[in-house]
N, C-alpha and C positions, 0 to 999 in steps of 0.2 A: 504494500499499500504506500503510495507517495505521501510525502509530507503534506501537501495541500489537501489531500483526501482525509488524512488523519485530523488535520486542523478543523476542516469542515464537519467531520463527525463529532469531534469534541465540542465545537460550537453548537451544534444541533442538540447535543446531550445537555449542555449547560442551559440553553433556552428552554428545552422541554422540561427540565427539572424545576424551573422557576427560580433558578439561582441568579438570574440577571434578566431584566426586562428590556426588550428592544424598544428603542424610542424611534417612532416614526412621525411623519407629518412635519408641520412647521415648528421650529423651536420657539418657545415663549420665555418670558422673563419669570414665569412662575417656577417654584422649586420643582426639581426633578426627583421622583421617588424610584429607587431601585434597590432590591435586596434589603429591605427594611431600613433604608438610609434615605434622608432628605438632604439635598444639597441646594444651597442658594446659588442661582445662576446670575443673579444681579445684586447689586448692593442694596442694603436696607439702612435706613437712618432713624435716629432718635434725637429729639430736641427738648424732651420734657423732663422735668425733675420728678415726675411720678412714673411708676412702672407701667409700660405699655408695649405693644407689639411694634415692630419696625414699620415705618411709614410706607415704604415702597415694597418690600418683599418680607413675608413672614417666615419664620422657622418653626414648623409644626411637625412633630414626630408621627409616624403612622399609629393608628389607634391600637391600643392593647385590649384584646378581647376580655369578657368577664372571666373570673377565676383563673387568672394567668399570672405568672411571675416572670419579669424580663429584667435584664440588665441592659443599661444603655450608656451612651456617651455623647459628648458634644465637643467639637473642635471649633472655636469661634476665633475668627480673624478680625481685628478691629483697629480703628484709629480714631483720634479726636482732632478737632479743628484747632485746639490750643493746649498747651501743657497744663493749664489750670483747670481744664475740664476733667471731671472725675466720674466715669461710667461705672455702673453696677449692673450685674446680669442676674436674672432670676427665672425660675420655672414658674409657669401658671398651669394648674391642673384642671381639667374639665369637671371632675367629680371627686368626692372624697373616696379615697381607696383604703384597703386594708392596711397597706403600708407604702410609703414612698420615702426612700432614703437617699440623701445626697452623700455619696461615699467619699468624695474628696474632689478638690479642685486645685489646679496649678496655673500660675500665671507666668508667661515667658516674655522677657524683654522690657518689662515695665520697671519703674523704680519701686513699686509695691513688692513686698516680700513674697517669695514663693510660699503658698499656703496649702496646707492639707486640712480639711475640716475633720478632725478626729475627736471624739468618736463621731460616727456618721450622724448627720442631722436628720431627724425624722420629721417628716411633713405630715400633719394629721388633718388638715383642712384643704378645701378646694380654693386656693388663694395664691398670691405671688410669694415665692420663697426665694430669697437671695442665695446664690451659690458662689458669689464673690463679695469681697469688701469693695469699697469705692476705690477703683484703680487709678493710678497716676501714670501718665505716659511720660517717658523720658524725653520725647521730642514730639511736637505736633506733626500731624499728617505722616506718621511712621506707623507701619503695621506691627501689631503685637498679637499674641495668641493666648486664649484661655482654653484649658482642657478640663472637662468635669465628667465624672462617672456617677451613675446613680442607678437605683433599682426600684422597681414598682411591683406591688402585689395588688391586683385588682379584686374587688368583691363581686357582687352581682352586676355592677355597672362597668361598661367599657371606660377606658381611660384615654384621653388625648392630652399630650403635654406640649406647651408652646413655650418658646424662649422669649422672655420679656427683657427689657433694659430701661434704664433711666440714666440721665446725665445731669450733673450740676454745672450748668453753663455750656454754651457752644453747641456743637453738633457731634454726635457719635455716629460714625459709619461702620456698619458690619459689612465686610468684603465678600464678594462672590467666592465660592469654594468653602465657605463656612458650612459645616455639616453636623447632623445629629443622627443617631441611628440606634437600632436594637441589635445586641450581639446575638449571634446564632446559638 
C-alpha cells in the first residue's frame, strides 16, 4: 500500500470515529468546535470593570451532559491597551452543578506572580468565579498567556461554561487561537 493510500485510509478512520470534525463551507468569525475544543478564530474585547463575555467573539465550552464528570482546560492569550490596565478572568456556569472545581491557573509573561490556586477552589453556584487575580502586563500591546485547569460534575442538568473577563481601565483583547476544551 502506498503512503498516500495509507494516509487517506487513516484520515477516513479519524473522521469516521468522530475524533476530528471536517470544516466545510465559508469560514466565519464564530468559534470553531472540534474534538471537544472551542477555538476563537477572531479577537474578543472587554472594556468593562464588571465581568462579562467578550464583545466580539465569545468563548463557550461544549455542553457537558447530565450526570457526567469532565476535566477541562483553557489557554487564553491576551493583551491590554496600557500597562495600568488590570484584567481578571472568570468562568460563568449555566447551572448549579454537583461540583465545579478550579484546579489551578498559571500566568506567563506578566509581572503578576505565577499562581496555582491550591487547594482547588470549589464553585457552588451558577455565577462568575474568577480563576485569576487582577493581572498586570509588563508592557502594553504585548501578548501574555493564562492556562487554567478545572473539573465539573453535573447533576441532572447539563452544564455550559463560558469564559468571562473584566478590566480596570482601558481595553482587554483576547487574541485568536485562545482555546478551551474537555480532555478525553
